[in-house]
Each structure stands twice: as structure tokens, then as C-alpha cells.
One Martini backbone bead per residue (centre of mass of N, CA, C, O) as a GRO file, in nm:
protein
  281
    1MET     BB    1  -2.093   0.002  -1.927
    2THR     BB    2  -2.075  -0.339  -2.077
    3THR     BB    3  -1.900  -0.663  -1.997
    4ASN     BB    4  -2.024  -0.841  -1.822
    5LYS     BB    5  -2.184  -1.137  -1.941
    6ARG     BB    6  -2.028  -1.044  -2.226
    7ASP     BB    7  -1.845  -1.235  -2.395
    8ILE     BB    8  -1.614  -1.273  -2.612
    9GLN     BB    9  -1.503  -1.445  -2.851
   10THR     BB   10  -1.310  -1.711  -2.886
   11GLU     BB   11  -1.060  -1.894  -3.040
   12ALA     BB   12  -1.229  -2.168  -3.022
   13GLU     BB   13  -1.489  -2.048  -3.194
   14LEU     BB   14  -1.315  -1.935  -3.461
   15ARG     BB   15  -1.121  -2.160  -3.566
   16PRO     BB   16  -1.316  -2.351  -3.757
   17SER     BB   17  -1.368  -2.124  -3.981
   18ALA     BB   18  -1.077  -2.077  -4.065
   19SER     BB   19  -1.017  -2.369  -4.154
   20ARG     BB   20  -1.229  -2.386  -4.372
   21ALA     BB   21  -1.132  -2.149  -4.544
   22ALA     BB   22  -0.843  -2.275  -4.609
   23GLU     BB   23  -0.948  -2.532  -4.752
   24GLN     BB   24  -1.099  -2.382  -4.972
   25THR     BB   25  -0.866  -2.219  -5.093
   26GLU     BB   26  -0.688  -2.464  -5.168
   27GLY     BB   27  -0.902  -2.608  -5.352
   28ARG     BB   28  -0.903  -2.390  -5.570
   29ARG     BB   29  -0.606  -2.409  -5.646
   30TRP     BB   30  -0.612  -2.697  -5.755
   31VAL     BB   31  -0.814  -2.646  -5.974
   32LEU     BB   32  -0.644  -2.437  -6.130
   33ARG     BB   33  -0.410  -2.626  -6.180
   34GLY     BB   34  -0.550  -2.844  -6.333
   35ALA     BB   35  -0.679  -2.678  -6.562
   36GLY     BB   36  -0.409  -2.557  -6.666
   37ALA     BB   37  -0.278  -2.835  -6.739
   38ALA     BB   38  -0.489  -2.934  -6.930
   39LEU     BB   39  -0.482  -2.697  -7.132
   40LEU     BB   40  -0.184  -2.719  -7.210
   41VAL     BB   41  -0.191  -3.007  -7.324
   42ALA     BB   42  -0.406  -2.966  -7.523
   43GLY     BB   43  -0.286  -2.737  -7.687
   44TRP     BB   44  -0.029  -2.888  -7.778
   45GLY     BB   45  -0.172  -3.115  -7.923
   46ILE     BB   46  -0.331  -2.952  -8.126
   47VAL     BB   47  -0.101  -2.779  -8.257
   48SER     BB   48   0.083  -3.032  -8.336
   49PHE     BB   49  -0.151  -3.203  -8.505
   50VAL     BB   50  -0.292  -2.972  -8.679
   51GLY     BB   51  -0.188  -2.647  -8.737
   52ALA     BB   52  -0.411  -2.465  -8.767
   53PRO     BB   53  -0.480  -2.134  -8.746
   54LEU     BB   54  -0.756  -2.140  -8.611
   55VAL     BB   55  -0.687  -2.340  -8.386
   56THR     BB   56  -0.462  -2.185  -8.263
   57ALA     BB   57  -0.624  -1.934  -8.193
   58ILE     BB   58  -0.819  -2.076  -8.006
   59VAL     BB   59  -0.625  -2.181  -7.803
   60PHE     BB   60  -0.491  -1.908  -7.729
   61GLY     BB   61  -0.753  -1.793  -7.631
   62LEU     BB   62  -0.807  -1.987  -7.405
   63LEU     BB   63  -0.549  -1.946  -7.250
   64GLY     BB   64  -0.592  -1.646  -7.198
   65ALA     BB   65  -0.858  -1.671  -7.043
   66TYR     BB   66  -0.738  -1.840  -6.824
   67ALA     BB   67  -0.534  -1.646  -6.731
   68TYR     BB   68  -0.733  -1.430  -6.638
   69VAL     BB   69  -0.896  -1.606  -6.439
   70ALA     BB   70  -0.653  -1.695  -6.254
   71ALA     BB   71  -0.562  -1.414  -6.169
   72ALA     BB   72  -0.828  -1.332  -6.034
   73ALA     BB   73  -0.840  -1.575  -5.836
   74SER     BB   74  -0.568  -1.503  -5.706
   75ARG     BB   75  -0.641  -1.247  -5.595
   76ARG     BB   76  -0.874  -1.337  -5.418
   77THR     BB   77  -0.709  -1.541  -5.247
   78SER     BB   78  -0.518  -1.325  -5.124
   79VAL     BB   79  -0.746  -1.163  -4.980
   80ASP     BB   80  -0.842  -1.401  -4.814
   81ASP     BB   81  -0.580  -1.452  -4.668
   82GLU     BB   82  -0.551  -1.180  -4.532
   83LYS     BB   83  -0.814  -1.185  -4.380
   84ARG     BB   84  -0.760  -1.434  -4.217
   85LEU     BB   85  -0.505  -1.335  -4.081
   86ARG     BB   86  -0.640  -1.097  -3.935
   87MET     BB   87  -0.843  -1.264  -3.779
   88ASP     BB   88  -0.632  -1.435  -3.618
   89LEU     BB   89  -0.499  -1.195  -3.493
   90LEU     BB   90  -0.750  -1.078  -3.346
   91VAL     BB   91  -0.818  -1.335  -3.183
   92HIS     BB   92  -0.538  -1.357  -3.033
   93ASN     BB   93  -0.556  -1.063  -2.903
   94ILE     BB   94  -0.822  -1.103  -2.749
   95GLU     BB   95  -0.725  -1.349  -2.584
   96LEU     BB   96  -0.486  -1.207  -2.443
   97GLU     BB   97  -0.663  -0.987  -2.316
   98ARG     BB   98  -0.843  -1.170  -2.145
   99LEU     BB   99  -0.610  -1.320  -1.983
  100ALA     BB  100  -0.498  -1.033  -1.872
  101SER     BB  101  -0.795  -0.951  -1.719
  102ARG     BB  102  -0.811  -1.244  -1.567
  103ASP     BB  103  -0.886  -1.458  -1.332
  104ASP     BB  104  -0.800  -1.787  -1.311
  105LEU     BB  105  -1.024  -1.892  -1.111
  106THR     BB  106  -1.301  -1.709  -1.152
  107GLN     BB  107  -1.309  -1.513  -1.418
  108LEU     BB  108  -1.268  -1.250  -1.331
  109TYR     BB  109  -1.159  -0.957  -1.281
  110ASN     BB  110  -0.865  -0.808  -1.223
  111ARG     BB  111  -0.694  -0.562  -1.069
  112ARG     BB  112  -0.580  -0.413  -1.315
  113TYR     BB  113  -0.854  -0.380  -1.455
  114PHE     BB  114  -1.013  -0.239  -1.231
  115LEU     BB  115  -0.844   0.008  -1.209
  116LYS     BB  116  -0.878   0.099  -1.502
  117ARG     BB  117  -1.190   0.110  -1.504
  118LEU     BB  118  -1.231   0.306  -1.265
  119ASP     BB  119  -1.077   0.548  -1.396
  120ARG     BB  120  -1.277   0.569  -1.628
  121GLU     BB  121  -1.539   0.604  -1.466
  122LEU     BB  122  -1.457   0.854  -1.325
  123GLN     BB  123  -1.416   1.040  -1.568
  124ASN     BB  124  -1.709   1.010  -1.668
  125ALA     BB  125  -1.838   1.127  -1.418
  126ARG     BB  126  -1.725   1.397  -1.422
  127GLY     BB  127  -1.814   1.468  -1.724
  128CYS     BB  128  -2.140   1.392  -1.653
  129GLY     BB  129  -2.238   1.422  -1.358
  130ARG     BB  130  -2.191   1.130  -1.225
  131PRO     BB  131  -2.208   0.857  -1.043
  132VAL     BB  132  -1.984   0.630  -0.841
  133SER     BB  133  -1.934   0.305  -0.725
  134VAL     BB  134  -1.787   0.096  -0.452
  135LEU     BB  135  -1.721  -0.242  -0.368
  136PHE     BB  136  -1.609  -0.418  -0.086
  137ILE     BB  137  -1.507  -0.779  -0.035
  138ASP     BB  138  -1.498  -0.998   0.233
  139ILE     BB  139  -1.408  -1.313   0.322
  140ASP     BB  140  -1.488  -1.491   0.591
  141GLY     BB  141  -1.262  -1.735   0.702
  142MET     BB  142  -1.057  -1.867   0.486
  143ARG     BB  143  -0.848  -1.988   0.655
  144ASP     BB  144  -1.024  -2.197   0.799
  145ILE     BB  145  -1.133  -2.339   0.542
  146ASN     BB  146  -0.854  -2.445   0.452
  147ALA     BB  147  -0.775  -2.591   0.714
  148LYS     BB  148  -1.046  -2.787   0.733
  149HIS     BB  149  -1.097  -2.848   0.391
  150GLY     BB  150  -0.904  -2.734   0.201
  151GLN     BB  151  -0.782  -2.585  -0.093
  152ARG     BB  152  -1.007  -2.688  -0.289
  153ALA     BB  153  -1.255  -2.584  -0.119
  154GLY     BB  154  -1.163  -2.285  -0.137
  155ASP     BB  155  -1.162  -2.251  -0.433
  156GLU     BB  156  -1.460  -2.317  -0.468
  157VAL     BB  157  -1.559  -2.079  -0.308
  158LEU     BB  158  -1.448  -1.858  -0.481
  159THR     BB  159  -1.582  -1.942  -0.742
  160GLU     BB  160  -1.874  -1.939  -0.647
  161PHE     BB  161  -1.864  -1.636  -0.563
  162GLY     BB  162  -1.825  -1.531  -0.852
  163ARG     BB  163  -2.096  -1.639  -0.960
  164PHE     BB  164  -2.265  -1.478  -0.758
  165LEU     BB  165  -2.180  -1.191  -0.860
  166LEU     BB  166  -2.284  -1.223  -1.154
  167ALA     BB  167  -2.587  -1.287  -1.071
  168GLU     BB  168  -2.635  -1.014  -0.865
  169THR     BB  169  -2.539  -0.831  -1.087
  170ARG     BB  170  -2.526  -0.607  -1.317
  171ALA     BB  171  -2.442  -0.561  -1.637
  172SER     BB  172  -2.292  -0.278  -1.568
  173ASP     BB  173  -2.121  -0.413  -1.379
  174LEU     BB  174  -1.793  -0.482  -1.200
  175PRO     BB  175  -1.653  -0.770  -1.116
  176ALA     BB  176  -1.381  -0.856  -0.885
  177ARG     BB  177  -1.051  -0.992  -0.820
  178ILE     BB  178  -0.797  -0.835  -0.596
  179ASP     BB  179  -0.753  -1.059  -0.356
  180GLY     BB  180  -0.793  -1.349  -0.278
  181ASP     BB  181  -1.073  -1.267  -0.064
  182CYS     BB  182  -1.104  -1.011  -0.258
  183PHE     BB  183  -1.356  -0.799  -0.363
  184ALA     BB  184  -1.512  -0.611  -0.640
  185VAL     BB  185  -1.758  -0.340  -0.733
  186ILE     BB  186  -1.867  -0.172  -0.997
  187LEU     BB  187  -2.105   0.129  -0.999
  188PRO     BB  188  -2.251   0.267  -1.225
  189GLU     BB  189  -2.457   0.524  -1.176
  190THR     BB  190  -2.405   0.525  -0.836
  191ALA     BB  191  -2.521   0.599  -0.542
  192ASP     BB  192  -2.554   0.555  -0.201
  193ASP     BB  193  -2.832   0.420  -0.230
  194GLY     BB  194  -2.756   0.210  -0.441
  195ALA     BB  195  -2.533   0.077  -0.265
  196GLU     BB  196  -2.729  -0.008  -0.034
  197ILE     BB  197  -2.898  -0.201  -0.212
  198MET     BB  198  -2.673  -0.384  -0.295
  199VAL     BB  199  -2.595  -0.483  -0.017
  200GLU     BB  200  -2.859  -0.601   0.065
  201ARG     BB  201  -2.879  -0.799  -0.178
  202LEU     BB  202  -2.627  -0.962  -0.114
  203THR     BB  203  -2.684  -1.049   0.180
  204THR     BB  204  -2.943  -1.183   0.120
  205ALA     BB  205  -2.855  -1.393  -0.099
  206LEU     BB  206  -2.622  -1.524   0.099
  207ARG     BB  207  -2.820  -1.651   0.277
  208GLY     BB  208  -2.783  -1.994   0.281
  209LYS     BB  209  -2.558  -2.022   0.078
  210ALA     BB  210  -2.380  -2.255  -0.092
  211MET     BB  211  -2.016  -2.288  -0.172
  212PHE     BB  212  -2.014  -2.599  -0.070
  213GLN     BB  213  -2.055  -2.949  -0.187
  214GLU     BB  214  -1.971  -3.263  -0.009
  215GLY     BB  215  -2.159  -3.474   0.091
  216THR     BB  216  -2.161  -3.358   0.431
  217THR     BB  217  -2.034  -3.096   0.313
  218THR     BB  218  -2.105  -2.759   0.410
  219ILE     BB  219  -2.033  -2.414   0.280
  220GLU     BB  220  -2.076  -2.123   0.444
  221ILE     BB  221  -2.086  -1.755   0.434
  222SER     BB  222  -1.943  -1.450   0.520
  223VAL     BB  223  -1.932  -1.088   0.483
  224SER     BB  224  -1.748  -0.790   0.419
  225LEU     BB  225  -1.850  -0.452   0.361
  226GLY     BB  226  -1.773  -0.174   0.139
  227ALA     BB  227  -1.841   0.178   0.066
  228ALA     BB  228  -1.790   0.403  -0.219
  229GLY     BB  229  -1.783   0.746  -0.382
  230TYR     BB  230  -1.886   0.935  -0.655
  231PRO     BB  231  -1.927   1.229  -0.472
  232TRP     BB  232  -2.034   1.110  -0.178
  233SER     BB  233  -1.713   1.048  -0.049
  234SER     BB  234  -1.522   1.111  -0.302
  235GLN     BB  235  -1.277   1.228  -0.571
  236THR     BB  236  -1.071   0.993  -0.584
  237LEU     BB  237  -0.947   0.705  -0.633
  238ASP     BB  238  -0.780   0.659  -0.372
  239GLU     BB  239  -1.008   0.753  -0.183
  240ILE     BB  240  -1.224   0.540  -0.259
  241LEU     BB  241  -1.043   0.293  -0.177
  242ARG     BB  242  -0.995   0.371   0.112
  243GLU     BB  243  -1.292   0.398   0.208
  244ALA     BB  244  -1.377   0.099   0.136
  245GLU     BB  245  -1.163  -0.032   0.325
  246VAL     BB  246  -1.251   0.102   0.592
  247ALA     BB  247  -1.542  -0.001   0.580
  248THR     BB  248  -1.471  -0.304   0.579
  249ALA     BB  249  -1.322  -0.299   0.859
  250ALA     BB  250  -1.545  -0.186   1.023
  251ASN     BB  251  -1.740  -0.427   0.968
  252ARG     BB  252  -1.568  -0.638   1.104
  253ARG     BB  253  -1.565  -0.526   1.380
  254VAL     BB  254  -1.854  -0.536   1.432
  255LYS     BB  255  -1.879  -0.842   1.401
  256ASP     BB  256  -1.680  -0.934   1.622
  257MET     BB  257  -1.819  -0.783   1.861
  258SER     BB  258  -2.102  -0.928   1.821
  259LEU     BB  259  -2.044  -1.228   1.787
  260ARG     BB  260  -2.268  -1.393   1.615
  261ILE     BB  261  -2.518  -1.262   1.558
  262ASP     BB  262  -2.781  -1.209   1.413
  263ALA     BB  263  -2.776  -1.176   1.071
  264ASP     BB  264  -2.979  -0.933   1.042
  265ASN     BB  265  -2.774  -0.747   1.238
  266ALA     BB  266  -2.468  -0.766   1.141
  267VAL     BB  267  -2.528  -0.570   0.894
  268PRO     BB  268  -2.498  -0.277   0.794
  269ALA     BB  269  -2.638  -0.080   0.558
  270ILE     BB  270  -2.386   0.135   0.570
  271PHE     BB  271  -2.037   0.130   0.592
  272ARG     BB  272  -1.948   0.424   0.608
  273LYS     BB  273  -2.075   0.481   0.877
  274ALA     BB  274  -1.895   0.292   1.038
  275ALA     BB  275  -1.629   0.448   0.965
  276ASP     BB  276  -1.716   0.716   1.109
  277ASN     BB  277  -1.771   0.529   1.386
  278GLU     BB  278  -1.510   0.384   1.483
  279GLU     BB  279  -1.417   0.516   1.747
  280ALA     BB  280  -1.679   0.469   1.905
  281LEU     BB  281  -1.640   0.145   1.877
   0.00000   0.00000   0.00000
């Protein structure tokens, strides 16, 4: 299933066409009204001043033909109005759904939609016998960034990291902001080796990438990641989430203990293994 990177049309994009359709419909109505008034006046004048039976028959025939055309046009106009109202309602509902499922700051999906989608992907994985993986990502030191550079810089870091996830994940993946400086990515049809590849891809792409630049201030970040999935680590949604959180916490402890060692060695290849060896560490 593919949803991120392919957003539906928003209300702002569809509203101009609906407005143009309404103007055209109202214009047709005024044309019909004007033609009807002109025919009625002309018919009354002809019948009043001429009075010939043949002329009267022709006039009433024209008025009858106009009444038929006007009725048909009115019917089409009513159908067009109904279609336009339905389209406006559809666009409005789509926009409301989009707003309800998105994080205000990063425009990634929010926690509520993430959990709903993960449950659906897990059901599909069970039914089709396919794997699904989840990455949990914590940005290290966000509190220090906010304290040193201000809330605006911190928000820009979060926003830029959201763009980074959209750029580095696949079209079939679903990145989300689930809380504060915590992000997650659903990886459909991805087993543990695929999750490991994605971890390496993200950590490699993140090295040396500035998340905020203003004047002489440049902010780069590091992250702690954890991976879990079905069926290679867990069987239920709650177990997958717990495994991913534990793996992320274990990775953070590994990084803290190694205390800023060389970045190439700071991140384990697959963080579930770090979680399994947590007590030994």
C-alpha cells in the first residue's frame, strides 16, 4: 500500500473549478430567464395586436417549445448542482481526514494514524504470509538543541528531519511522527535483513547533513534507531512496538556508553541484537 509522497488533492486545489462551475450554472439560469421573459412579452404583444388564429397557434407553439427546453435545462442544472455539492462535500471530508491524520509541524502522519495503519499492515502480513517491519527513531539531544538555539530552531530541526525521512524512505513505506522527537517508519513486506538495510541507509544519509542553518549556526543531529517486525521478532502489534522501543533504548545506551566514539562505529547494524544483549552491556 502506498500513501506517503502521493498526497491527495486538497480543497484549495479543487475549489477554483467548483467556483467556475457554479458561475457557469448561474449564467445559464439567467439566459433562460431572459429568453423566457422575452418570449412571453413578444407572444403577448403578437396575440394582442394580431389576433389571427394561425399566429396565435405559432406563438403558443413557441412558448410550449420553450417551456420544454427550459424544463430540460432546469433538470440538467439541478443535476449539476447536486454533483457540485457532492464534490464539495467529498473534498471537505478528504481535507478533514487529511488534517486529522497529519502532524501539524512535520506534515508526516501522526501517532493515531500510524497505529491504525500498522494494525492494518500486520493483518495483511498475517493473511498473505509476508513480513512487515517497524523502525523507531529518537533524535538525540533535542532538549539541548531547544535550550541552546531556541524553540524555533528545534521546530525547524524536526520539520527538516520529517522531510529527510520522506526523501530517504520508499514510496511504500509510511513515516510518522509519534511523539515529540520520536519518529517511526512502517516497512511493508520487509524482513529483518531489509530493516537492517534501511537502518544503514538512514544512518549513512544522516551523517554530515545539516538540519538547521542560519548565519553561522549549523545544527547536525544523531539518532537512535530500533527495529522490530512480524514474524521475525514479534507476533502482535503491542509486542512489535515494545520490541522496537526496547531496541531503540538499548541503542541509545550503547551510544552513551561509547560516548561519542567515531560515528562509523557508533550505531550497531541491527538494534534488536543490541536489545537482546542489553543485560550483558
